[in-house]
C-alpha positions, 0 to 999 in steps of 0.5 A, spaced: 500 500 500 502 507 498 499 513 502 497 519 497 502 525 498 496 530 499 490 527 503 495 521 506 489 516 505 492 509 503 491 506 496 487 499 497 484 494 493 478 498 492 482 501 486 483 497 480 491 495 478 492 501 473 489 506 478 494 503 483 500 504 479 497 511 477 497 513 484 504 510 485 507 514 479 504 520 481 504 520 488 496 522 489 491 517 490 485 517 484 480 521 488 485 526 489 487 526 481 479 527 480 479 533 483 485 536 478 482 539 472 488 538 466 488 543 461 486 540 454 485 543 447 482 547 445 487 552 448 490 559 446 496 558 442 500 563 446 498 562 453 495 555 453 489 558 457 483 553 456 478 556 450 472 552 452 469 556 458 471 563 454 465 566 450 467 568 442 468 575 445 474 573 449 477 569 443 481 572 437 483 567 432 485 562 436 488 566 442 485 569 448 484 577 448 489 578 453 494 575 448 492 579 443 494 585 447 501 582 449 502 582 441 500 589 440 505 591 446 513 592 446 513 585 449 511 582 442 515 576 440 519 575 446 515 569 448 513 564 443 508 560 447 506 558 454 503 551 456 500 549 463 498 543 466 492 544 470 487 549 471 488 553 478 481 551 481 480 550 488 484 543 489 490 546 486 490 553 490 490 548 496 495 544 493 499 550 492 498 553 498 501 547 502 507 546 497 509 553 496 507 557 502 507 552 507 513 548 505 511 541 504 516 539 499 514 532 499 508 534 494 513 535 489 512 529 485 504 529 485 504 531 477 511 528 475 508 523 470 504 529 466 509 534 467 514 530 464 509 528 458 507 536 457 515 537 456 516 532 451 510 534 447 512 541 447 519 543 449 523 537 448 528 541 443 530 546 448 537 547 450 536 548 457 531 550 462 531 557 466 527 557 473 524 564 474 528 566 480 526 568 487 529 574 491 533 573 496 528 575 501 523 571 498 527 565 498 529 565 505 522 566 507 520 559 503 526 555 504 526 553 497 524 556 490 518 552 487 520 554 480 527 550 481 523 544 484 519 544 478 524 544 473 528 539 477 523 534 475 525 535 467 530 532 463 534 538 461 540 542 464 538 548 469 541 554 468 540 561 472 542 567 468 536 571 471 536 575 478 530 577 481 529 584 483 526 584 490 519 587 490 512 586 493 509 580 492 506 580 484 499 577 487 498 583 491 498 587 484 494 589 479 495 588 471 497 595 470 502 595 476 505 588 474 506 591 467 510 597 469 515 594 474 522 591 472 523 584 475 529 581 473 536 583 471 541 579 467 547 576 471 551 571 467 558 573 465 557 572 458 551 573 453 547 567 451 548 564 444 541 564 440 539 558 445 532 555 445 530 556 452 524 554 457 522 558 462 519 554 468 514 558 473 508 555 478 502 559 476 501 563 469 496 569 471 497 575 467 503 573 463 507 579 466 512 575 470 514 571 464 514 576 459 519 580 463 523 575 464 523 573 456 525 580 454 531 580 459 533 574 456 532 576 449 536 583 450 542 578 452 542 573 446 537 568 447 533 565 441 526 562 442 523 563 449 518 558 451 515 557 458 512 552 462 507 553 468 504 548 473 497 551 473 493 557 469 489 561 473 
């Protein structure tokens, strides 16, 4: 028997053998997995947001209206696409609270199978992975960087050419405030050499964090830049 990482319930014979193996591989029992909403097509070709729940007025030629606005900004072309694994529903909010803010690092393998599958489906040609950094203050508060943890589950070299400029938490700011603020500096001793890179973050909200990181990387020699996030709000 194997205990679920999230609810700590035990897998018993009431599950089929395939369900048992699925629970073992992911670390979550089937009951917890059923509370997860995995993002499926159709989704926005740029940010990966599900289009199933959006009315036509919020969709513009297979991209959401938010991404249509990004395409008309100074960040146009900085990032090719983002793909997210899960909807940021009530279950994921609680999961993220425990993992990110309460430091329950043991939850990390919860979606390892699907996370790696998403990588192989969309990003297997990337040269290396760049986790979104935390400021020193935020890293000290949490004890670890959740983006680095998620990146560690993927089969690519992790590099850290970005440094975070310490600011108030992004979740406390509106979209306009996020757009106006500088978040990152480039801390590598050399420029990038047109490499294809993949940014990793935990949640895609407005896209501001990823676009700002992409712009700094582009200014310092990066080639194609994509992003992969665990959840999409």
